Backbone as CSV, one residue per row, in Angstrom:
resi,resn,N_x,N_y,N_z,CA_x,CA_y,CA_z,C_x,C_y,C_z
1,MET,76.231,107.582,83.302,77.295,108.249,84.082,78.590,107.337,84.240
2,ALA,79.700,107.840,83.976,81.082,107.162,83.855,81.304,106.655,85.304
3,ALA,81.769,105.528,85.514,82.093,104.716,86.835,83.391,105.560,87.549
4,ILE,83.258,105.898,88.691,84.164,106.571,89.509,85.310,105.465,89.765
5,ASN,86.663,105.929,89.521,87.736,104.935,89.728,88.231,104.928,91.077
6,ILE,88.288,103.860,91.719,88.659,103.805,93.184,90.317,103.938,93.101
7,LEU,91.024,103.434,91.951,92.343,103.219,91.733,92.668,103.637,90.560
8,GLU,93.821,104.554,90.505,94.510,104.712,89.128,96.044,104.546,89.299
9,THR,96.594,104.313,88.119,98.117,104.347,88.308,98.629,105.018,87.130
10,THR,99.686,105.653,87.263,100.228,106.516,86.225,101.698,106.265,85.825
11,GLY,102.097,105.680,84.733,103.430,105.482,84.388,104.250,104.534,85.298
12,LEU,103.200,103.608,85.758,103.990,102.653,86.769,104.956,101.658,86.011
13,THR,106.384,101.613,86.608,107.238,100.932,85.727,108.080,100.177,86.823
14,LYS,108.433,99.003,86.551,109.247,98.222,87.400,110.327,97.677,86.691
15,VAL,111.585,98.021,87.016,112.904,97.302,86.411,113.633,96.679,87.232
16,TYR,113.840,95.379,86.841,114.818,94.600,87.411,116.133,94.244,86.588
17,GLY,117.148,94.942,87.286,118.555,94.633,86.606,118.543,94.919,84.857
18,GLY,117.798,96.219,84.712,117.756,96.709,83.368,116.483,96.123,82.569
19,ILE,115.868,95.335,82.985,114.793,94.640,82.396,113.507,95.118,83.037
20,SER,112.542,95.610,82.046,111.471,96.050,82.462,110.244,94.948,82.729
21,ALA,109.773,94.871,84.137,108.613,93.696,84.121,107.232,94.394,83.951
22,ASN,107.344,95.763,84.185,106.152,96.616,83.903,106.523,97.980,83.195
23,LYS,106.081,98.536,82.384,106.619,99.778,81.714,105.476,100.694,81.482
24,ASN,105.367,101.824,82.247,104.325,103.065,81.896,103.163,102.461,81.792
25,VAL,102.824,101.812,82.834,101.229,101.311,82.854,100.417,102.654,83.376
26,ASP,99.560,102.819,82.809,98.575,103.855,83.065,97.000,102.907,83.075
27,PHE,96.340,102.820,84.346,95.466,101.779,84.525,94.401,102.536,85.378
28,GLN,93.212,102.138,85.192,91.975,102.717,86.084,91.265,101.679,86.555
29,LEU,90.761,101.594,87.803,89.910,100.567,88.205,88.615,101.140,88.660
30,ALA,87.337,100.599,88.082,86.202,101.176,88.326,85.705,100.875,89.659
31,SER,85.261,101.701,90.541,84.558,101.290,91.882,83.455,100.650,91.845
32,GLY,83.603,99.584,92.885,82.255,98.792,92.955,82.310,97.582,92.040
33,LYS,82.998,97.405,90.846,83.041,96.416,89.694,84.182,95.329,90.210
34,ILE,84.027,94.275,89.190,84.866,93.404,89.296,85.651,93.595,87.793
35,THR,87.011,93.849,87.855,87.832,93.807,86.881,88.988,92.923,86.844
36,ALA,88.972,92.174,85.710,89.796,90.907,85.544,91.329,91.489,84.914
37,LEU,92.483,91.080,85.506,93.649,91.351,84.705,94.271,90.310,84.252
38,ILE,94.192,90.139,82.864,94.621,88.744,82.345,96.164,89.122,81.266
39,GLY,96.659,88.045,80.867,97.710,88.158,80.044,98.548,87.052,79.967
40,PRO,99.411,86.648,79.042,100.510,85.566,79.170,101.137,85.362,80.412
41,ASN,101.658,84.134,80.634,102.420,84.073,81.621,103.825,85.002,81.583
42,GLY,104.190,85.481,82.506,105.393,86.604,82.237,105.002,87.860,81.811
43,ALA,103.841,88.118,81.760,103.221,89.477,81.217,103.457,90.685,82.246
44,GLY,103.719,90.353,83.477,104.021,91.284,84.476,102.754,91.523,85.453
45,LYS,101.970,90.620,85.530,100.517,90.886,86.202,100.965,90.778,87.745
46,SER,101.629,89.862,88.272,102.032,89.742,89.488,102.709,90.984,90.142
47,THR,103.871,91.229,89.153,104.526,92.454,89.576,103.575,93.758,89.473
48,PHE,102.583,93.977,88.724,102.010,95.014,88.605,101.005,95.070,90.000
49,VAL,100.285,94.029,90.400,99.530,94.072,91.383,100.284,94.333,92.744
50,GLY,101.671,93.577,92.855,102.488,93.894,93.898,102.887,95.394,94.086
51,MET,102.863,96.224,93.057,103.179,97.605,93.298,102.075,98.294,93.578
52,VAL,100.779,97.972,93.198,99.440,98.412,93.687,99.412,98.330,95.158
53,SER,99.651,97.131,95.476,99.347,96.799,96.983,100.458,96.997,97.754
54,GLY,101.559,97.119,97.452,102.960,97.950,98.061,103.733,96.963,98.547
55,TRP,103.572,95.672,98.012,104.585,94.590,98.394,105.929,94.541,97.472
56,ILE,105.607,95.365,96.416,106.848,95.520,95.634,107.010,97.176,95.418
57,GLU,108.162,97.779,95.575,108.248,99.043,95.316,108.502,99.390,93.731
58,ALA,107.783,100.146,93.180,107.747,100.672,92.173,109.266,101.411,91.738
59,THR,109.662,101.170,90.500,110.838,101.922,90.222,110.563,103.472,89.796
60,MET,109.314,103.406,89.330,108.780,104.884,88.806,107.306,104.833,88.750
61,GLY,106.700,106.165,88.658,105.180,105.958,88.658,104.432,106.561,89.610
62,ARG,103.058,106.731,89.720,102.196,107.092,90.738,101.166,105.927,90.714
63,VAL,100.608,105.702,92.232,99.497,104.927,92.517,98.714,105.900,93.358
64,MET,97.613,106.074,92.809,96.342,106.805,93.504,95.212,105.878,93.896
65,PHE,95.032,105.820,95.266,93.916,104.867,95.678,92.737,105.792,96.538
66,ASP,91.627,105.626,96.116,90.570,106.306,96.933,91.038,107.849,97.051
67,GLY,91.670,108.532,96.253,91.985,109.985,96.107,93.068,110.286,96.835
68,LYS,93.934,109.325,97.151,95.216,109.570,97.977,96.191,108.955,97.245
69,ASP,97.442,109.904,97.295,98.601,108.998,96.736,99.417,108.128,97.735
70,VAL,99.498,106.851,97.350,99.942,105.856,97.992,101.167,105.311,97.497
71,SER,101.669,105.854,96.600,103.129,105.324,96.018,104.083,104.993,96.870
72,HIS,104.166,105.671,98.032,105.302,105.251,98.643,105.241,104.636,100.055
73,LEU,103.796,104.271,100.105,103.221,103.716,101.226,103.640,102.221,101.460
74,PRO,104.073,101.547,102.454,104.250,100.252,102.629,103.033,99.429,102.534
75,ALA,103.179,98.235,102.307,101.797,97.350,102.297,100.888,97.500,103.569
76,HIS,101.612,97.490,104.727,100.408,97.401,105.958,99.755,98.877,106.016
77,LYS,100.335,99.985,105.444,99.514,101.136,105.338,98.634,101.217,104.582
78,ARG,98.743,100.412,103.341,97.666,100.565,102.257,96.596,99.431,102.786
79,ILE,96.994,98.457,103.408,96.084,97.644,104.236,94.916,98.358,105.091
80,GLN,95.773,99.272,105.681,94.779,100.004,106.736,93.844,101.165,106.081
81,LEU,94.446,101.349,104.759,93.401,102.508,103.923,92.412,101.693,103.312
82,GLY,92.374,100.289,103.120,91.307,99.445,102.606,91.687,98.472,101.488
83,ILE,93.013,98.180,101.123,93.407,97.290,100.131,93.910,96.066,100.908
84,ALA,92.831,95.031,100.344,93.301,93.464,100.688,93.781,92.770,99.617
85,TYR,94.702,91.857,99.982,95.186,91.037,98.827,95.513,89.678,99.095
86,THR,95.217,88.762,98.433,95.385,87.190,98.383,96.332,86.959,97.577
87,PHE,97.355,86.053,98.031,98.623,85.751,97.159,98.008,84.583,96.173
88,GLN,98.853,84.408,94.998,98.872,83.207,94.292,98.955,81.782,95.229
89,ILE,100.018,81.845,95.936,100.160,80.705,96.927,99.584,80.864,98.152
90,THR,98.716,79.848,98.777,97.969,79.996,99.880,98.893,80.645,101.174
91,SER,98.616,81.428,101.925,99.295,82.154,102.902,98.550,82.121,104.344
92,VAL,97.774,80.903,104.430,97.090,80.816,105.773,98.129,80.432,106.879
93,PHE,97.798,80.762,108.119,98.697,80.118,109.218,98.145,78.615,109.532
94,SER,98.942,77.731,109.047,98.477,76.465,109.020,98.149,75.719,110.411
95,GLY,99.197,76.039,111.281,99.034,75.711,112.443,97.844,76.186,113.496
96,LEU,97.372,77.169,112.943,96.012,77.954,113.802,94.731,77.400,113.253
97,LEU,93.924,77.635,114.082,92.449,77.368,113.890,91.909,78.309,112.780
98,VAL,90.961,77.837,111.945,90.114,78.540,110.958,89.853,79.823,111.441
99,HIS,89.216,79.862,112.777,88.542,81.001,113.165,89.833,81.949,113.700
100,GLU,90.857,81.449,114.154,91.982,82.281,114.557,92.499,82.784,113.411
101,ASN,93.001,82.193,112.134,93.263,82.950,111.053,92.251,84.353,110.732
102,VAL,91.210,84.066,110.731,90.296,85.057,110.201,90.301,86.143,111.328
103,ALA,90.319,85.818,112.548,90.591,86.768,113.864,91.872,87.724,113.732
104,LEU,93.020,86.863,113.284,94.096,87.735,113.113,94.310,88.786,111.905
105,ALA,93.498,88.274,111.074,93.422,89.270,109.870,92.379,90.591,110.308
106,ALA,91.469,90.227,110.939,90.413,91.251,111.563,91.214,92.233,112.336
107,ARG,92.340,91.885,113.223,92.767,93.017,113.991,93.660,93.774,113.364
108,ARG,93.776,93.810,111.947,94.561,94.695,111.335,93.758,95.844,111.120
109,THR,92.496,95.959,111.226,91.757,96.801,110.834,90.496,97.523,111.701
110,PHE,90.048,96.489,112.732,89.076,96.445,113.547,89.619,97.007,115.055
111,ASP,88.698,98.139,115.541,89.124,98.680,116.845,87.726,98.711,117.800
112,GLY,86.824,97.817,117.421,85.662,97.980,118.266,85.445,96.922,119.423
113,LYS,84.316,96.718,119.918,84.292,95.976,120.949,84.409,94.748,120.787
114,ALA,84.816,93.813,121.728,85.067,92.364,121.508,83.797,91.441,120.958
115,SER,82.574,92.006,121.477,81.502,91.176,121.060,81.153,91.435,119.409
116,ALA,81.231,92.512,118.992,81.075,92.963,117.838,82.321,92.300,116.726
117,PHE,83.604,92.227,117.413,84.762,91.595,116.789,84.351,90.256,116.387
118,GLU,83.969,89.362,117.446,83.456,87.909,117.194,82.425,87.940,116.119
119,GLU,81.327,88.727,116.127,80.375,88.817,115.183,80.802,89.016,113.786
120,LYS,81.943,89.861,113.713,82.448,90.251,112.360,83.167,88.854,111.747
121,VAL,84.133,88.260,112.686,84.676,87.229,112.234,83.652,85.957,111.801
122,HIS,82.766,85.900,112.697,81.812,84.781,112.391,81.026,84.939,110.817
123,ALA,80.830,86.302,110.876,80.039,86.628,109.556,80.955,86.392,108.233
124,ALA,82.465,86.540,108.344,83.039,86.556,107.275,83.143,84.906,107.065
125,LEU,83.232,83.935,108.008,83.235,82.594,107.880,81.958,82.106,107.336
126,VAL,80.694,82.780,107.783,79.559,82.370,106.970,79.541,82.642,105.477
127,ARG,79.909,83.958,105.135,79.905,84.204,103.900,80.648,83.534,102.841
128,VAL,81.856,82.807,103.224,82.490,81.782,102.461,82.172,80.507,102.795
129,GLY,81.169,80.257,103.263,80.841,78.853,103.737,81.827,78.007,104.830
130,LEU,82.396,78.701,105.483,83.252,77.653,106.492,82.970,78.127,107.799
131,ASP,81.964,78.287,108.277,81.513,78.757,109.410,81.393,77.286,110.647
132,ASP,81.076,75.975,109.707,81.122,74.956,110.236,82.455,74.254,110.482
133,ARG,83.338,75.037,109.750,85.007,74.548,110.275,85.854,75.315,110.861
134,ALA,84.992,76.201,111.650,85.826,77.352,112.551,86.872,76.692,113.378
135,THR,86.762,75.779,114.071,87.504,74.958,115.080,88.403,73.993,114.349
136,GLN,88.349,74.080,113.087,89.472,73.055,112.497,90.600,73.643,112.213
137,ILE,91.851,72.917,112.282,93.057,73.368,112.081,93.285,73.934,110.590
138,ALA,93.740,75.099,110.197,93.727,75.620,108.767,94.391,74.553,108.034
139,GLY,95.535,74.100,108.443,96.475,73.450,107.800,95.864,71.836,107.069
140,ASP,94.628,71.551,107.655,93.842,70.279,107.690,92.811,70.504,106.754
141,LEU,92.749,71.837,106.170,91.607,71.985,105.393,91.983,71.468,103.737
142,SER,91.122,71.279,102.937,91.382,70.886,101.626,92.205,72.242,100.944
143,TYR,92.660,72.108,99.815,93.289,73.269,99.324,92.190,74.191,98.809
144,GLY,91.019,73.690,98.341,89.859,74.788,97.919,89.417,75.623,99.291
145,HIS,89.207,74.701,100.183,88.899,75.551,101.303,89.752,76.559,102.026
146,GLN,91.172,76.034,101.734,92.140,77.146,102.296,91.945,78.359,101.494
147,ARG,91.825,78.433,100.231,91.605,79.604,99.296,90.232,80.224,99.789
148,LEU,89.306,79.669,100.170,88.225,80.492,100.741,88.336,80.945,102.108
149,LEU,89.266,80.219,103.100,89.857,80.911,104.205,90.298,82.164,103.828
150,GLU,91.257,82.298,102.930,92.075,83.597,102.510,91.059,84.456,102.087
151,ILE,89.868,84.370,101.409,89.062,85.266,101.239,88.379,85.738,102.219
152,ALA,87.953,84.996,103.173,87.448,85.266,104.444,88.422,86.241,105.306
153,MET,89.736,86.032,105.219,90.615,86.927,105.868,90.757,88.265,105.221
154,GLY,90.506,88.260,103.917,90.437,89.474,103.008,89.211,90.285,103.630
155,LEU,87.732,89.593,103.325,86.803,90.258,103.714,86.410,90.741,105.084
156,VAL,87.161,90.134,105.875,86.917,90.479,107.475,87.461,91.875,107.555
157,GLN,88.286,92.360,106.664,88.965,93.643,106.816,88.227,94.853,106.282
158,ASP,87.089,94.218,105.800,86.159,95.333,105.125,86.997,96.121,103.848
159,PRO,87.512,95.572,102.939,88.348,96.317,102.029,87.584,97.181,101.185
160,LYS,88.017,98.243,100.819,87.418,99.033,99.736,88.077,98.379,98.377
161,LEU,89.027,97.776,98.527,89.693,97.044,97.171,90.056,95.710,97.649
162,PHE,89.629,94.690,96.963,89.913,93.302,97.229,90.856,92.739,95.842
163,ILE,92.022,92.492,96.031,93.047,91.928,95.006,93.189,90.491,95.179
164,LEU,92.568,89.516,94.046,92.650,88.217,94.194,93.448,87.920,93.272
165,ASP,94.606,87.232,93.348,95.814,86.814,92.569,95.554,85.321,92.504
166,GLU,95.153,84.834,91.120,95.036,83.362,90.729,94.155,82.544,91.859
167,PRO,93.079,83.129,92.228,92.482,82.497,93.353,91.830,81.174,93.138
168,THR,91.441,80.921,91.520,90.986,79.617,91.504,92.138,78.584,90.839
169,GLN,93.409,78.847,91.192,94.601,77.833,90.663,94.575,76.633,91.565
170,GLY,94.328,75.358,91.149,94.022,74.224,91.784,92.713,74.016,92.131
171,LEU,91.760,74.739,91.983,90.264,74.341,92.405,89.844,73.302,91.325
172,ALA,88.894,72.223,91.981,87.833,71.527,91.098,86.817,72.431,90.423
173,GLU,86.324,71.779,89.449,85.275,72.544,88.853,84.113,73.092,89.422
174,THR,83.596,72.232,90.371,82.476,72.807,91.382,83.016,73.797,92.177
175,GLU,84.113,73.690,92.726,84.771,74.979,93.624,84.704,75.970,92.664
176,ILE,85.334,75.989,91.454,85.281,77.302,90.799,84.109,77.879,90.545
177,ALA,83.046,76.968,90.286,81.717,77.494,89.805,81.192,78.401,91.228
178,ASN,81.272,77.740,92.525,80.819,78.285,93.904,81.880,79.604,93.966
179,PHE,83.042,79.577,93.507,83.921,80.914,93.405,83.244,81.897,92.866
180,ILE,82.914,81.500,91.502,82.282,82.600,90.761,81.021,83.361,91.431
181,LYS,80.075,82.308,91.906,78.998,82.882,92.416,79.279,83.680,93.833
182,LEU,80.513,83.331,94.520,80.634,84.190,95.853,81.281,85.494,95.562
183,ILE,82.124,85.636,94.549,82.697,87.084,93.921,81.681,87.963,93.384
184,MET,80.824,87.277,92.683,79.977,88.044,91.914,79.059,88.725,92.913
185,SER,78.815,88.085,94.128,77.922,88.292,95.262,78.521,89.682,95.786
186,LEU,79.695,89.698,95.770,80.610,90.757,96.507,80.523,92.059,95.689
187,ALA,80.273,92.062,94.358,80.318,93.122,93.595,79.353,94.312,93.994
188,GLY,79.845,95.566,94.240,79.219,96.639,94.670,79.345,96.769,96.263
189,GLU,79.736,95.757,96.958,80.237,95.936,98.339,81.460,96.249,98.679
190,THR,82.422,95.875,97.366,83.693,96.045,97.305,84.294,96.133,96.101
191,THR,85.257,96.631,95.551,86.034,96.650,94.275,87.010,95.488,94.238
192,ILE,86.718,94.574,93.159,87.564,93.504,93.108,88.517,93.626,91.684
193,LEU,89.695,93.431,92.087,90.712,93.171,91.005,90.963,91.726,90.908
194,LEU,90.698,91.083,89.939,90.986,89.626,89.941,92.212,89.215,88.790
195,ILE,93.336,88.734,89.257,94.108,88.268,88.421,94.097,86.625,88.170
196,GLU,93.524,86.457,86.956,93.108,85.017,86.819,93.461,84.608,85.042
197,HIS,93.955,83.033,85.338,94.122,82.542,83.612,92.909,81.800,83.358
198,ASN,91.906,81.324,84.284,90.882,80.574,83.636,89.836,81.655,83.125
199,MET,89.698,81.523,81.701,88.822,82.360,80.835,87.484,82.172,81.220
200,LYS,86.860,81.100,81.741,85.494,80.904,82.190,85.074,81.946,83.355
201,VAL,86.039,81.727,84.309,85.987,82.619,85.548,86.019,83.905,85.002
202,VAL,86.955,84.517,84.098,87.082,85.866,83.557,85.853,86.297,82.797
203,MET,85.262,85.707,82.052,84.179,86.062,81.099,82.923,86.120,81.945
204,GLU,82.776,85.068,82.783,81.314,85.177,83.623,81.464,86.022,84.860
205,ALA,82.461,86.391,85.429,82.611,87.262,86.514,83.071,88.788,86.366
206,ALA,83.609,88.938,85.445,84.367,90.149,85.058,83.144,91.350,84.569
207,ASP,83.169,92.518,85.123,82.469,93.537,84.510,83.474,94.169,83.325
208,PHE,84.758,94.266,83.567,85.881,94.747,82.711,86.957,94.226,82.564
209,ILE,87.751,93.990,81.544,89.008,93.028,81.658,90.227,94.242,81.091
210,THR,91.268,94.105,81.620,92.579,94.801,81.109,93.544,93.577,80.917
211,VAL,94.067,93.652,79.543,95.128,92.667,79.197,96.569,93.281,79.193
212,LEU,97.295,92.469,79.987,98.758,93.036,79.955,99.582,91.819,78.988
213,ASP,100.445,92.453,78.180,101.356,91.903,77.528,102.905,92.383,77.485
214,HIS,103.785,91.594,77.882,105.150,92.132,77.883,105.195,93.548,78.851
215,GLY,104.663,93.369,79.903,104.545,94.482,80.878,103.838,95.712,80.701
216,GLN,102.973,95.765,79.474,102.327,96.874,79.053,100.701,96.572,78.959
217,ILE,99.895,97.543,79.014,98.601,97.357,78.531,98.097,97.070,77.142
218,LEU,97.637,96.066,76.804,97.373,95.654,75.257,96.077,96.208,74.994
219,ALA,95.131,95.908,75.995,93.641,96.265,75.672,92.957,96.361,76.983
220,THR,91.796,97.000,76.955,90.925,97.179,78.124,89.385,97.353,77.514
221,GLY,88.479,96.500,78.045,87.273,96.855,77.773,86.361,95.677,78.378
222,THR,85.041,95.734,78.057,84.146,94.633,78.485,84.695,93.190,77.911
223,PRO,83.927,91.953,78.647,84.416,90.849,78.152,84.019,90.584,76.676
224,THR,83.095,91.015,76.119,82.601,90.972,74.766,83.745,91.693,73.878
225,GLN,84.145,92.725,74.213,85.083,93.615,73.638,86.461,92.831,73.338
226,ILE,86.770,92.375,74.611,88.068,91.997,74.772,88.122,90.629,73.916
227,SER,86.883,89.830,74.066,87.053,88.564,73.286,86.822,88.657,71.809
228,ASN,86.417,89.801,71.316,86.425,90.081,69.912,87.613,90.866,69.260
229,ASN,88.638,91.251,70.407,89.845,91.987,69.981,90.905,91.040,69.280
230,SER,91.247,91.607,68.114,92.180,90.635,67.296,93.327,90.517,67.964
231,ALA,93.955,92.068,68.367,95.400,91.745,68.966,95.479,90.987,70.333
232,VAL,94.293,90.825,71.138,94.207,90.178,72.220,94.140,88.663,71.894
233,GLN,93.338,88.148,70.856,93.238,86.853,70.202,94.826,86.593,70.179
234,ALA,95.637,87.361,68.987,96.783,86.939,68.634,97.887,86.815,70.056
235,ALA,97.630,87.635,70.965,98.537,87.719,72.078,98.481,86.518,73.101
236,TYR,97.109,86.524,73.308,96.910,85.579,74.859,95.798,84.600,74.439
237,LEU,94.601,84.843,73.760,93.299,84.099,74.016,93.677,82.983,73.107
238,GLY,94.322,83.088,72.140,94.740,81.807,71.340,95.737,80.864,71.798
239,LYS,96.391,81.349,72.789,97.529,80.489,73.655,96.851,79.455,74.474
240,SER,97.513,78.120,74.375,97.055,76.978,75.066,97.042,77.193,76.625
241,ASP,97.827,78.037,77.237,97.718,78.286,78.619,96.668,79.017,79.310
242,ALA,95.770,79.897,78.272,94.951,80.609,78.443,93.593,80.027,79.116
């Protein structure tokens, strides 16, 4: 049976001053799977996910999420519908406690009892391995732990779609290995769209891969299909920044 798509874009386009960052992108995201979005620097990956999440307004095209047309909804409305997004650069509140960061994120979508709220925050911290650092100032965490905190801030919102933009950037090898285990454990609980340059992460974690080049989709397939695709090898996999 074919996978059900939780997200679809049709003709998604972004033009800056006459230059297209993305042009006519038709994209489908399989529900409950990990899909990696890869491509050379400047391929339009961050612009594309910005349009999907509502942080960037599309010039034209449509975004369907969970059966709803969200093309003209702002980011906070899409968050309420179940889209969580972590940025390339860490966006934690550095002056607040680790626990307070996750609690602030949880309030975006939670409307239950206080006791359940605290349990939810704690569970998110346990999931990423930061429960023992709950009372630490977020800005005092290592870079790797700040990235994990961002993931906890996303998970606590119970997202239907979790977009991770360059999550392993700046991480040590041991941190990357733990990250792979973490996101693979989330598959099925949520749908993950992973924007990533580290091909080890992509090939080990992703169920499907979409390759962007010059703002357009070059190829889509399984990791094996993509690694054997000559057009992808020429455009991306053979490049030193991959």
